[in-house]
Structures are given as structure tokens and as C-alpha cells.
C-alpha positions as CSV (number, residue, x, y, z in Angstrom):
1,M,92.3,112.6,81.8
2,P,92.6,108.9,82.9
3,T,88.8,106.6,81.9
4,E,86.6,106.1,84.9
5,A,88.7,102.6,84.7
6,T,92.2,103.4,84.7
7,Q,90.2,106.0,87.6
8,R,89.0,102.9,89.6
9,Y,92.1,101.6,89.5
10,L,94.4,104.3,91.0
11,G,92.2,105.0,93.7
12,W,92.2,100.7,94.4
13,L,96.3,101.5,93.3
14,E,97.2,104.7,96.0
15,G,94.6,103.4,98.7
16,W,97.5,100.5,98.5
17,L,101.0,102.4,97.7
18,T,99.6,104.4,101.1
19,L,100.8,102.3,102.9
20,H,104.1,101.6,101.6
21,T,105.0,106.0,101.1
22,P,106.8,107.1,99.9
23,A,107.3,104.8,97.1
24,D,108.8,104.2,93.9
25,G,107.0,103.0,90.7
26,L,108.0,102.3,87.5
27,E,105.7,102.0,84.5
28,L,106.4,100.1,81.2
29,G,104.4,101.1,78.8
30,C,103.4,104.6,79.7
31,G,102.6,106.5,76.2
32,A,101.6,110.0,77.8
33,G,102.8,109.8,81.7
34,E,99.3,110.5,82.7
35,Q,99.1,107.8,85.4
36,S,102.5,108.7,86.7
37,L,102.1,112.0,86.2
38,W,98.8,110.8,88.9
39,L,100.8,109.5,91.2
40,V,104.1,112.0,91.3
41,E,100.8,114.4,92.5
42,R,100.3,112.2,95.2
43,G,103.5,112.0,96.6
44,F,104.8,108.8,95.0
45,R,108.6,109.3,92.9
46,M,107.7,108.1,89.7
47,A,109.2,107.1,86.2
48,G,108.2,105.8,82.8
49,V,108.8,103.9,79.9
50,D,107.6,103.8,76.4
51,I,109.2,101.9,73.1
52,S,107.3,105.0,71.2
53,A,109.7,107.7,70.5
54,T,106.7,110.6,70.5
55,A,105.0,109.2,73.8
56,V,108.0,110.0,75.8
57,E,108.6,113.5,74.4
58,W,104.4,113.5,75.4
59,A,105.4,112.8,78.4
60,T,108.0,115.4,79.5
61,A,106.6,118.1,78.3
62,K,103.5,117.1,80.3
63,A,105.7,116.3,83.4
64,A,107.9,119.8,82.8
65,S,104.9,122.4,82.0
66,S,103.5,120.4,85.0
67,G,105.9,121.1,87.4
68,L,105.4,117.1,88.0
69,D,109.6,115.4,88.5
70,A,108.7,112.2,87.0
71,G,111.4,110.0,84.2
72,F,110.5,109.0,80.5
73,R,112.0,106.8,78.5
């Protein structure tokens, strides 16, 4: 679950992006992919990139277990 500050930011971002949907997004330094997956749940097409292979594995597993379509590398 994203932190409260992250949730506020994502709420603002979602409002802004709603003006431009459907939208494609790229999250750099995606970690476990929480923000990307949050946006996918709201109809955005997301991809995430991280230097950590472990983080990419976590993000990929979260997407698969949630049935969400997001690519991580």
C-alpha cells in the first residue's frame, strides 16, 4: 500500500491524467511496481523499469497475481 504522501500525489496525478486518458506511462525506478499497478487499475497502460532485478521480479509477480497487464524490466 502506498504511503499517505504517495496516495495524495497519485490522486493529483490521476486527476491530471484523466484529462489525457487513455494514457501510456513509464515509471523509472519502479521498485516493486506499486505506483504503476495503481495506475493500471485505473485504466492506464504502464511499464516500469528498475536497476534491481529482484524488484522487477516482485513487480512482475504482483502484476501476475493481481491479473494486471503491466510490463516490468
